[in-house]
DOTORSE-668821 format. One line per 5 residues: number of its first residue (from 0); their letters; for each residue x, y, z of N, C-alpha, C, O. Coordinates in nm, 4 decimals. Example, Ala and Ser with C-alpha at 12.3 -4.5 7.8 and 13.67 -1.06 7.14 Angstrom:
BEGIN
0> as> 1.3190 -0.5690 0.7800 1.2300 -0.4500 0.7800 1.3200 -0.3300 0.7800 1.4236 -0.3319 0.8465 | 1.2850 -0.2250 0.7080 1.3670 -0.1060 0.7140 1.2900 0.0030 0.7870 1.3409 0.1138 0.8039
***
This chain:
BEGIN
0> xxxxx> 7.7003 -2.2081 -6.0301 7.6676 -2.0985 -5.9352 7.5486 -2.0348 -5.9836 7.5209 -2.0211 -6.1027 | 7.4668 -1.9894 -5.8687 7.3544 -1.9576 -5.9219 7.3446 -1.7851 -5.9534 7.2855 -1.7283 -6.0453 | 7.4267 -1.7258 -5.8392 7.4328 -1.5787 -5.8249 7.5470 -1.5310 -5.7474 7.5652 -1.5902 -5.6410 | 7.6229 -1.4428 -5.7755 7.7541 -1.3940 -5.7104 7.7418 -1.2275 -5.7071 7.7964 -1.1604 -5.7947 | 7.6805 -1.1785 -5.6200 7.6573 -1.0357 -5.6008 7.7221 -0.9992 -5.4704 7.7217 -1.0695 -5.3694
5> xxxxx> 7.7903 -0.8544 -5.4874 7.8160 -0.8070 -5.3445 7.7033 -0.7744 -5.2552 7.5914 -0.7328 -5.2850 | 7.7708 -0.8100 -5.1023 7.6542 -0.7832 -5.0124 7.6361 -0.6502 -4.9885 7.7328 -0.5781 -4.9639 | 7.5099 -0.6030 -4.9932 7.4786 -0.4596 -4.9284 7.4135 -0.4690 -4.7993 7.3108 -0.5335 -4.7780 | 7.4842 -0.3955 -4.7066 7.4235 -0.4224 -4.5808 7.2690 -0.3531 -4.5601 7.2388 -0.2374 -4.5892 | 7.1780 -0.4597 -4.5001 7.0141 -0.4372 -4.4927 6.9574 -0.4646 -4.6142 6.8411 -0.4266 -4.6277
10> xxxxx> 7.0090 -0.5203 -4.7052 6.9305 -0.5576 -4.8304 6.9407 -0.6946 -4.8636 7.0575 -0.7297 -4.8803 | 6.8695 -0.7692 -4.8761 6.8729 -0.9197 -4.8973 6.9051 -0.9516 -5.0372 6.8795 -0.8653 -5.1212 | 6.9617 -1.0717 -5.0775 7.0051 -1.1160 -5.1928 6.8762 -1.1698 -5.2797 6.8682 -1.1535 -5.4014 | 6.7928 -1.2255 -5.2133 6.6837 -1.2844 -5.2718 6.5752 -1.2443 -5.1906 6.5941 -1.2202 -5.0714 | 6.4307 -1.2319 -5.2580 6.3105 -1.1777 -5.1973 6.2832 -1.3349 -5.1594 6.3060 -1.4363 -5.2253
15> xxxxx> 6.2101 -1.3136 -4.9934 6.1549 -1.4295 -4.9348 5.9972 -1.4416 -4.9414 5.9368 -1.5348 -4.8882 | 5.9397 -1.3458 -5.0069 5.8016 -1.3419 -5.0152 5.7651 -1.4249 -5.1340 5.8139 -1.3853 -5.2398 | 5.7015 -1.5152 -5.1384 5.6542 -1.5974 -5.2479 5.5757 -1.5007 -5.3407 5.6073 -1.4954 -5.4596 | 5.5080 -1.4492 -5.3082 5.4463 -1.3421 -5.3847 5.5219 -1.2581 -5.4904 5.4754 -1.2327 -5.6015 | 5.6283 -1.2222 -5.4511 5.7091 -1.1201 -5.5270 5.7796 -1.1920 -5.6279 5.8232 -1.3057 -5.6104
20> xxxxx> 5.7940 -1.1113 -5.7581 5.8437 -1.1457 -5.8869 5.9841 -1.2261 -5.8723 6.0190 -1.3308 -5.9268 | 6.0482 -1.1481 -5.7871 6.2024 -1.1892 -5.7698 6.2335 -1.3183 -5.6852 6.3448 -1.3696 -5.6734 | 6.1246 -1.3587 -5.6326 6.1217 -1.4683 -5.5265 6.1869 -1.5993 -5.6054 6.1467 -1.6330 -5.7168 | 6.2829 -1.6625 -5.5404 6.3861 -1.7658 -5.6083 6.3411 -1.8935 -5.5228 6.3577 -1.9994 -5.5833 | 6.2969 -1.9025 -5.4168 6.2581 -2.0081 -5.3386 6.3948 -2.0492 -5.2656 6.3997 -2.1630 -5.2188
25> xxxxx> 6.4790 -1.9854 -5.2556 6.6109 -2.0343 -5.1846 6.5915 -1.9840 -5.0246 6.5371 -1.8866 -4.9727 | 6.6507 -2.0790 -4.9837 6.6947 -2.0537 -4.8129 6.8220 -2.0525 -4.7947 6.8870 -2.1392 -4.8531 | 6.8883 -1.9599 -4.7141 7.0223 -1.9677 -4.6830 7.0529 -1.8872 -4.5483 6.9734 -1.8043 -4.5040 | 7.1584 -1.9141 -4.4947 7.2064 -1.8421 -4.3673 7.3640 -1.8025 -4.3810 7.4517 -1.8592 -4.4461 | 7.3719 -1.6755 -4.2905 7.4989 -1.6286 -4.3027 7.5363 -1.6603 -4.1589 7.4639 -1.6489 -4.0600
30> xxxxx> 7.6670 -1.7036 -4.1652 7.7526 -1.7036 -4.0232 7.8411 -1.6020 -4.0168 7.8795 -1.5528 -4.1230 | 7.8815 -1.5605 -3.9136 7.9842 -1.4337 -3.8911 7.9054 -1.3148 -3.9236 7.7830 -1.3052 -3.9330 | 8.0098 -1.2124 -3.9415 7.9509 -1.0868 -3.9621 7.9924 -1.0319 -4.0924 8.1050 -0.9919 -4.1218 | 7.8733 -1.0355 -4.1765 7.9195 -0.9834 -4.3329 7.9558 -0.8452 -4.3313 7.8994 -0.7709 -4.2509 | 8.0546 -0.7948 -4.4206 8.0814 -0.6496 -4.4085 8.0597 -0.6114 -4.5743 8.0592 -0.6929 -4.6667
35> xxxxx> 8.0450 -0.4891 -4.5824 8.0422 -0.4304 -4.7073 8.1410 -0.4815 -4.8146 8.2606 -0.4847 -4.7854 | 8.1063 -0.5151 -4.9171 8.2036 -0.5494 -5.0255 8.2053 -0.7192 -5.0173 8.2382 -0.7852 -5.1159 | 8.1658 -0.7831 -4.8876 8.1952 -0.9245 -4.8741 8.1010 -0.9704 -5.0114 7.9995 -0.9135 -5.0517 | 8.1627 -1.0822 -5.0648 8.0820 -1.1596 -5.1684 8.0611 -1.3193 -5.1466 8.1460 -1.4072 -5.1313 | 7.9281 -1.3264 -5.1501 7.8802 -1.4754 -5.1177 7.8292 -1.5759 -5.2432 7.7430 -1.5372 -5.3222
40> xxxxx> 7.8744 -1.6726 -5.2504 7.8512 -1.7694 -5.3492 7.7253 -1.8297 -5.3203 7.7294 -1.8784 -5.2073 | 7.6358 -1.8433 -5.3655 7.5004 -1.9279 -5.3309 7.5022 -2.0385 -5.4501 7.5075 -2.0055 -5.5686 | 7.4975 -2.1671 -5.4075 7.4923 -2.2696 -5.5225 7.4064 -2.3792 -5.4491 7.3892 -2.3921 -5.3278 | 7.3523 -2.4617 -5.5617 7.2802 -2.5870 -5.4887 7.3731 -2.6458 -5.4043 7.4932 -2.6192 -5.4050 | 7.3043 -2.7457 -5.3135 7.3804 -2.8192 -5.2112 7.4417 -2.9423 -5.3015 7.3700 -3.0186 -5.3662
45> xxxxx> 7.5662 -2.9492 -5.2969 7.6628 -3.0474 -5.3930 7.6009 -3.1744 -5.3531 7.5608 -3.2488 -5.4425 | 7.5872 -3.2105 -5.2227 7.5678 -3.3608 -5.1826 7.4024 -3.3980 -5.1839 7.3653 -3.5141 -5.1666 | 7.3205 -3.3024 -5.2032 7.1767 -3.3526 -5.2045 7.1328 -3.3566 -5.0464 7.0416 -3.4300 -5.0086 | 7.1826 -3.2983 -4.9858 7.1258 -3.3140 -4.8397 7.0493 -3.1809 -4.8110 7.1001 -3.0703 -4.8296 | 6.9125 -3.2025 -4.7603 6.8230 -3.0734 -4.7070 6.7731 -3.0067 -4.8392 6.7445 -2.8870 -4.8384
50> xxxxx> 6.7621 -3.0830 -4.9542 6.6932 -3.0076 -5.0574 6.6053 -3.1083 -5.1083 6.5941 -3.2169 -5.0515 | 6.5379 -3.0764 -5.2193 6.4434 -3.1550 -5.2797 6.4819 -3.2293 -5.3874 6.4026 -3.3107 -5.4347 | 6.6136 -3.2114 -5.4437 6.6614 -3.2919 -5.5746 6.6374 -3.4363 -5.5499 6.6024 -3.4996 -5.6494 | 6.6465 -3.4890 -5.4603 6.6367 -3.6342 -5.4645 6.4815 -3.6739 -5.4642 6.4514 -3.7816 -5.5157 | 6.3902 -3.6002 -5.4140 6.2644 -3.5997 -5.4337 6.2079 -3.5924 -5.5688 6.1135 -3.6596 -5.6104
55> xxxxx> 6.2921 -3.4817 -5.6498 6.2554 -3.4446 -5.7651 6.2739 -3.5621 -5.8580 6.2003 -3.6020 -5.9482 | 6.3995 -3.6120 -5.8110 6.4507 -3.7348 -5.9128 6.3827 -3.8607 -5.9001 6.3620 -3.9370 -5.9945 | 6.3462 -3.8818 -5.7730 6.2471 -3.9864 -5.7392 6.1157 -3.9723 -5.8223 6.0843 -4.0601 -5.9026 | 6.0485 -3.8746 -5.8047 5.9239 -3.8559 -5.8861 5.9173 -3.8395 -6.0223 5.8149 -3.8419 -6.0906 | 6.0514 -3.8195 -6.0663 6.0669 -3.7981 -6.2480 6.0544 -3.9363 -6.2850 6.0087 -3.9580 -6.3972
60> xxxxx> 6.0964 -4.0660 -6.1894 6.0801 -4.1995 -6.2621 5.9381 -4.2489 -6.2829 5.9248 -4.3520 -6.3489 | 5.8186 -4.1813 -6.2296 5.6957 -4.1921 -6.2783 5.6537 -4.1781 -6.3749 5.5585 -4.2403 -6.4219 | 5.7278 -4.0772 -6.4351 5.7037 -4.0307 -6.6016 5.8173 -4.0614 -6.7109 5.7872 -4.0763 -6.8294 | 5.9664 -4.0712 -6.6588 6.0561 -4.1018 -6.7231 6.0770 -4.2319 -6.7840 6.0538 -4.3303 -6.7138 | 6.1224 -4.2505 -6.9194 6.1018 -4.3785 -6.9690 6.2215 -4.4499 -6.9420 6.3217 -4.4352 -7.0121
65> xxxxx> 6.2160 -4.5382 -6.8295 6.3647 -4.6116 -6.7889 6.3279 -4.7563 -6.7911 6.4209 -4.8320 -6.7632 | 6.1954 -4.8198 -6.8221 6.1923 -4.9711 -6.8224 6.1865 -5.0134 -6.9829 6.1794 -4.9264 -7.0697 | 6.1897 -5.1345 -7.0095 6.1999 -5.2011 -7.1567 6.2837 -5.1183 -7.2331 6.2301 -5.0660 -7.3308 | 6.4169 -5.0904 -7.2099 6.4974 -5.0316 -7.2943 6.4702 -4.8840 -7.3186 6.5089 -4.8508 -7.4306 | 6.4172 -4.7876 -7.2502 6.3685 -4.6710 -7.2328 6.2631 -4.6462 -7.3046 6.2585 -4.5417 -7.3696
70> xxxxx> 6.1534 -4.7420 -7.3067 6.0178 -4.7192 -7.3885 5.9109 -4.7177 -7.3056 5.7990 -4.6999 -7.3535 | 5.9285 -4.7357 -7.1725 5.8234 -4.7211 -7.0736 5.8530 -4.6660 -6.9658 5.9686 -4.6739 -6.9241 | 5.7552 -4.5975 -6.8960 5.7995 -4.5350 -6.7567 5.7333 -4.6292 -6.6749 5.6514 -4.7118 -6.7153 | 5.7805 -4.6104 -6.5313 5.7109 -4.6843 -6.4350 5.5764 -4.6849 -6.4173 5.5176 -4.7899 -6.3914 | 5.5019 -4.5473 -6.4314 5.3724 -4.5798 -6.4406 5.3000 -4.6748 -6.5495 5.2100 -4.7553 -6.5259
75> xxxxx> 5.3587 -4.6475 -6.6717 5.3074 -4.7418 -6.7799 5.3345 -4.8811 -6.7410 5.2379 -4.9574 -6.7430 | 5.4530 -4.9288 -6.7049 5.4961 -5.0559 -6.6570 5.3881 -5.1112 -6.5462 5.3344 -5.2215 -6.5555 | 5.3655 -5.0213 -6.4440 5.2599 -5.0690 -6.3447 5.1161 -5.0988 -6.3950 5.0412 -5.1923 -6.3671 | 5.0991 -4.9905 -6.4786 4.9539 -5.0115 -6.5568 4.9513 -5.1366 -6.6188 4.8581 -5.2139 -6.5965 | 5.0720 -5.1742 -6.7178 5.0605 -5.2710 -6.7715 5.0664 -5.4010 -6.6994 5.0200 -5.5036 -6.7492
80> xxxxx> 5.1255 -5.3974 -6.5778 5.1381 -5.5093 -6.4757 4.9972 -5.5305 -6.4131 4.9650 -5.6452 -6.3821 | 4.9083 -5.4235 -6.3918 4.7784 -5.4617 -6.3497 4.6847 -5.4869 -6.4486 4.5752 -5.5314 -6.4143 | 4.7093 -5.4657 -6.5683 4.6296 -5.5111 -6.6888 4.6602 -5.6478 -6.7013 4.5596 -5.7171 -6.7161 | 4.7701 -5.7105 -6.7002 4.7972 -5.8295 -6.7308 4.7501 -5.9337 -6.6150 4.7070 -6.0429 -6.6520 | 4.7568 -5.9038 -6.4754 4.7047 -5.9382 -6.3984 4.5619 -5.9586 -6.3833 4.5092 -6.0577 -6.3328
85> xxxxx> 4.4939 -5.8399 -6.4390 4.3617 -5.8628 -6.4271 4.2920 -5.9423 -6.5391 4.1785 -5.9888 -6.5280 | 4.3709 -5.9537 -6.6490 4.3253 -6.0243 -6.7806 4.3622 -6.1799 -6.7395 4.2769 -6.2621 -6.7729 | 4.4531 -6.2192 -6.6861 4.4779 -6.3500 -6.6434 4.3686 -6.4082 -6.5401 4.3140 -6.5179 -6.5516 | 4.3464 -6.3130 -6.4352 4.2651 -6.3324 -6.3286 4.1108 -6.3693 -6.4052 4.0511 -6.4729 -6.3760 | 4.0606 -6.2774 -6.4986 3.9483 -6.2794 -6.5417 3.9373 -6.4104 -6.6300 3.8326 -6.4748 -6.6256
90> xxxxx> 4.0551 -6.4565 -6.7196 4.0694 -6.5709 -6.7823 4.0449 -6.7101 -6.7015 3.9725 -6.8011 -6.7421 | 4.1214 -6.7101 -6.5746 4.0824 -6.7985 -6.4955 3.9478 -6.8039 -6.4452 3.8920 -6.9086 -6.4125 | 3.8969 -6.6896 -6.4396 3.7511 -6.7293 -6.3631 3.6712 -6.7798 -6.4757 3.5764 -6.8534 -6.4483 | 3.6979 -6.7486 -6.6078 3.6016 -6.7937 -6.7069 3.6515 -6.9490 -6.7169 3.5761 -7.0435 -6.7402 | 3.7779 -6.9572 -6.6975 3.7918 -7.1240 -6.7318 3.7586 -7.2131 -6.6090 3.7641 -7.3350 -6.6247
95> xxxxx> 3.7276 -7.1662 -6.4987 3.6793 -7.2233 -6.3952 3.5013 -7.2531 -6.4253 3.4371 -7.3571 -6.4109 | 3.4677 -7.1486 -6.4609 3.3076 -7.1508 -6.4736 3.3077 -7.2595 -6.5923 3.2377 -7.3578 -6.5685 | 3.3626 -7.2587 -6.6939 3.3607 -7.3531 -6.8016 3.4036 -7.4909 -6.7345 3.3449 -7.5907 -6.7762 | 3.4846 -7.5047 -6.6503 3.5248 -7.6593 -6.6212 3.4068 -7.7092 -6.4857 3.3929 -7.8280 -6.4566 | 3.3398 -7.6119 -6.4236 3.2302 -7.6510 -6.3484 3.1111 -7.6708 -6.4501 3.0375 -7.7639 -6.4175
100> xxxxx> 3.0810 -7.6151 -6.5475 2.9503 -7.6598 -6.6477 2.9830 -7.7918 -6.7081 2.8946 -7.8758 -6.7254 | 3.1404 -7.8184 -6.7494 3.1522 -7.9550 -6.7983 3.1340 -8.0570 -6.7107 3.0701 -8.1574 -6.7423 | 3.1981 -8.0375 -6.5719 3.1515 -8.1332 -6.4656 3.0429 -8.1588 -6.4462 3.0133 -8.2781 -6.4406 | 2.9337 -8.0517 -6.4269 2.8295 -8.0705 -6.4129 2.7358 -8.1636 -6.5236 2.6472 -8.2429 -6.4917 | 2.7867 -8.1268 -6.6789 2.7367 -8.1936 -6.7726 2.7648 -8.3426 -6.7850 2.6778 -8.4230 -6.8184
105> xxxxx> 2.8903 -8.3754 -6.7566 2.9335 -8.4994 -6.7651 2.8685 -8.6041 -6.6457 2.8450 -8.7227 -6.6687 | 2.8453 -8.5413 -6.5218 2.7935 -8.5979 -6.4112 2.6602 -8.6451 -6.4286 2.6191 -8.7502 -6.3793 | 2.5645 -8.5348 -6.5281 2.4406 -8.5630 -6.5572 2.4154 -8.6530 -6.6727 2.3006 -8.6924 -6.6936 | 2.4873 -8.6788 -6.7284 2.5015 -8.7645 -6.8660 2.5590 -8.9109 -6.7923 2.4998 -9.0112 -6.8322 | 2.6307 -8.9262 -6.7243 2.6791 -9.0364 -6.6190 2.5635 -9.1001 -6.5750 2.5394 -9.2152 -6.6117
110> xxxxx> 2.4793 -9.0308 -6.4908 2.3827 -9.0344 -6.4186 2.2571 -9.0784 -6.4952 2.1776 -9.1598 -6.4481 | 2.2432 -9.0215 -6.6139 2.1208 -9.0621 -6.6974 2.1352 -9.2121 -6.7641 2.0418 -9.2776 -6.8103 | 2.2859 -9.2549 -6.7579 2.2987 -9.3733 -6.8168 2.2918 -9.4942 -6.7165 2.2292 -9.5973 -6.7409 | 2.3600 -9.4719 -6.6055 2.3715 -9.5592 -6.4893 2.3367 -9.5313 -6.3517 2.3527 -9.6057 -6.2550 | 2.2902 -9.4224 -6.3545 2.2506 -9.3736 -6.2153 2.1046 -9.4306 -6.1618 2.0318 -9.4982 -6.2345
115> xxxxx> 2.0740 -9.3979 -6.0373 1.9537 -9.4527 -5.9701 1.8451 -9.3687 -5.9724 1.8554 -9.2631 -5.9100 | 1.7221 -9.3979 -6.0429 1.6232 -9.2907 -6.0173 1.5357 -9.3273 -5.8818 1.4682 -9.4300 -5.8742 | 1.5452 -9.2359 -5.7829 1.5035 -9.2633 -5.6629 1.3473 -9.2898 -5.6673 1.2965 -9.3834 -5.6056 | 1.2651 -9.1887 -5.7553 1.1239 -9.2161 -5.7663 1.0906 -9.3642 -5.8337 0.9960 -9.4318 -5.7931 | 1.1735 -9.4048 -5.9349 1.1478 -9.5377 -5.9573 1.1811 -9.6369 -5.8794 1.1195 -9.7435 -5.8805
120> xxxxx> 1.2687 -9.6162 -5.8132 1.2953 -9.7159 -5.7209 1.1800 -9.7544 -5.5980 1.1413 -9.8615 -5.5513 | 1.1498 -9.6276 -5.5740 1.0386 -9.6047 -5.4618 0.8978 -9.6824 -5.5258 0.8314 -9.7573 -5.4541 | 0.8677 -9.6599 -5.6433 0.7549 -9.7125 -5.6941 0.7706 -9.8701 -5.7041 0.6877 -9.9472 -5.6558 | 0.8891 -9.9121 -5.7738 0.9089 -10.0704 -5.7585 0.8927 -10.1255 -5.6317 0.8216 -10.2232 -5.6083 | 0.9797 -10.0431 -5.5223 0.9461 -10.1200 -5.3669 0.8160 -10.1376 -5.3350 0.7672 -10.2399 -5.2870
125> xxxxx> 0.7555 -10.0288 -5.3641 0.5852 -10.0453 -5.3105 0.5276 -10.1644 -5.3987 0.4560 -10.2485 -5.3443 | 0.5584 -10.1730 -5.5363 0.5243 -10.2844 -5.5913 0.5492 -10.4185 -5.5319 0.4600 -10.5015 -5.5144 | 0.6726 -10.4354 -5.5023 0.7149 -10.5615 -5.4295 0.6435 -10.5907 -5.2908 0.6028 -10.7025 -5.2588 | 0.6340 -10.4868 -5.2193 0.5596 -10.4720 -5.1006 0.4250 -10.5161 -5.1162 0.3800 -10.5860 -5.0254 | 0.3464 -10.4871 -5.2205 0.2388 -10.5441 -5.2574 0.2064 -10.6667 -5.2723 0.1283 -10.7391 -5.2105
130> xxxxx> 0.2998 -10.6898 -5.3946 0.3172 -10.8595 -5.4287 0.3469 -10.9507 -5.2995 0.2917 -11.0601 -5.2876 | 0.4344 -10.9020 -5.2055 0.4508 -10.9860 -5.0976 0.3312 -10.9996 -5.0076 0.3013 -11.1130 -4.9700 | 0.2555 -10.8908 -4.9667 0.1592 -10.8816 -4.8938 0.0366 -10.9773 -4.9753 -0.0407 -11.0459 -4.9084 | 0.0304 -10.9738 -5.0976 -0.0422 -11.0455 -5.1684 -0.0147 -11.2366 -5.1271 -0.0944 -11.3197 -5.0835 | 0.1248 -11.2482 -5.1634 0.1574 -11.3701 -5.1513 0.1382 -11.4341 -4.9973 0.0900 -11.5438 -4.9690
135> xxxxx> 0.1860 -11.3409 -4.9150 0.1385 -11.3996 -4.7603 -0.0158 -11.4224 -4.7606 -0.0606 -11.5235 -4.7064 | -0.0962 -11.3342 -4.8182 -0.2488 -11.3645 -4.7945 -0.2751 -11.4864 -4.8936 -0.3750 -11.5534 -4.8676 | -0.2111 -11.5178 -4.9856 -0.2418 -11.6563 -5.0591 -0.1845 -11.7707 -4.9576 -0.2497 -11.8739 -4.9416 | -0.0925 -11.7552 -4.9070 -0.0107 -11.8469 -4.7931 -0.1213 -11.8526 -4.6766 -0.1585 -11.9673 -4.6514 | -0.1648 -11.7780 -4.6214 -0.2424 -11.7757 -4.5092 -0.3956 -11.8558 -4.5604 -0.4560 -11.9369 -4.4901
140> xxxxx> -0.4343 -11.8151 -4.6852 -0.5693 -11.8860 -4.7021 -0.5418 -12.0190 -4.7364 -0.6254 -12.1041 -4.7061 | -0.4214 -12.0572 -4.8044 -0.3872 -12.2004 -4.8440 -0.3878 -12.2525 -4.6965 -0.4704 -12.3411 -4.6746 | -0.3172 -12.2162 -4.6016 -0.3156 -12.2835 -4.4810 -0.4269 -12.3056 -4.3968 -0.4442 -12.4108 -4.3351 | -0.5163 -12.1907 -4.3926 -0.6432 -12.2262 -4.3450 -0.7541 -12.3333 -4.4144 -0.8479 -12.3887 -4.3571 | -0.7127 -12.3450 -4.5591 -0.7804 -12.4545 -4.6210 -0.7066 -12.5820 -4.5914 -0.7680 -12.6859 -4.5670
145> xxxxx> -0.5882 -12.5758 -4.5930 -0.5334 -12.7315 -4.5623 -0.5786 -12.7631 -4.3963 -0.6334 -12.8704 -4.3710 | -0.5519 -12.6623 -4.2858 -0.6123 -12.6899 -4.1555 -0.7454 -12.7441 -4.1763 -0.7596 -12.8587 -4.1339 | -0.8529 -12.6867 -4.2347 -1.0001 -12.7264 -4.2478 -1.0130 -12.8686 -4.2908 -1.0868 -12.9520 -4.2384 | -0.9107 -12.8920 -4.4198 -0.9357 -13.0297 -4.4680 -0.8765 -13.1457 -4.3467 -0.9248 -13.2566 -4.3238 | -0.7804 -13.0936 -4.2923 -0.7132 -13.1930 -4.1862 -0.8245 -13.2254 -4.0868 -0.8491 -13.3425 -4.0578
150> xxxx> -0.8994 -13.1119 -4.0286 -0.9850 -13.1176 -3.9237 -1.0997 -13.2196 -3.9589 -1.1370 -13.2969 -3.8707 | -1.1618 -13.2237 -4.0934 -1.2597 -13.2828 -4.1370 -1.2172 -13.4401 -4.1443 -1.3146 -13.5140 -4.1298 | -1.1227 -13.4912 -4.1590 -1.0508 -13.6059 -4.1448 -1.0451 -13.6759 -4.0114 -1.0371 -13.7984 -4.0024 | -1.0492 -13.5975 -3.9125 -1.0201 -13.6296 -3.7871 -1.1322 -13.6991 -3.7070 -1.1131 -13.7321 -3.5900
***
């Protein structure tokens, strides 16, 4: 029980002005007609309805050590979870970058041993084309020479 005082008509039990030093922050209603000498017991709400005890209790979980056998608050637990996720994410990003680098190095090494250099192949193709044209020219000259020889004996 918070207070047990006799009721005096015209005088409130608590100040309702928040700036008053006697202000307790209570709200209460009278039903019926109070009479001089009546006694009112003003107590906390027993079932937690229409007051802020549940909200205060819920808010206290943010700082109360309730996790890990009472050694950690919810705020610390959440911060630890965010930290763990952040560290694992960054590690995964670093692993991905290292894997990409290894893949690129392996690909380049394979290509240097067994790959085809397109510039070299283009150069060789031009050489073969020139050799083909030269061979065709030799055959044309030989055919002309043979035809000329045949015509001289006719």
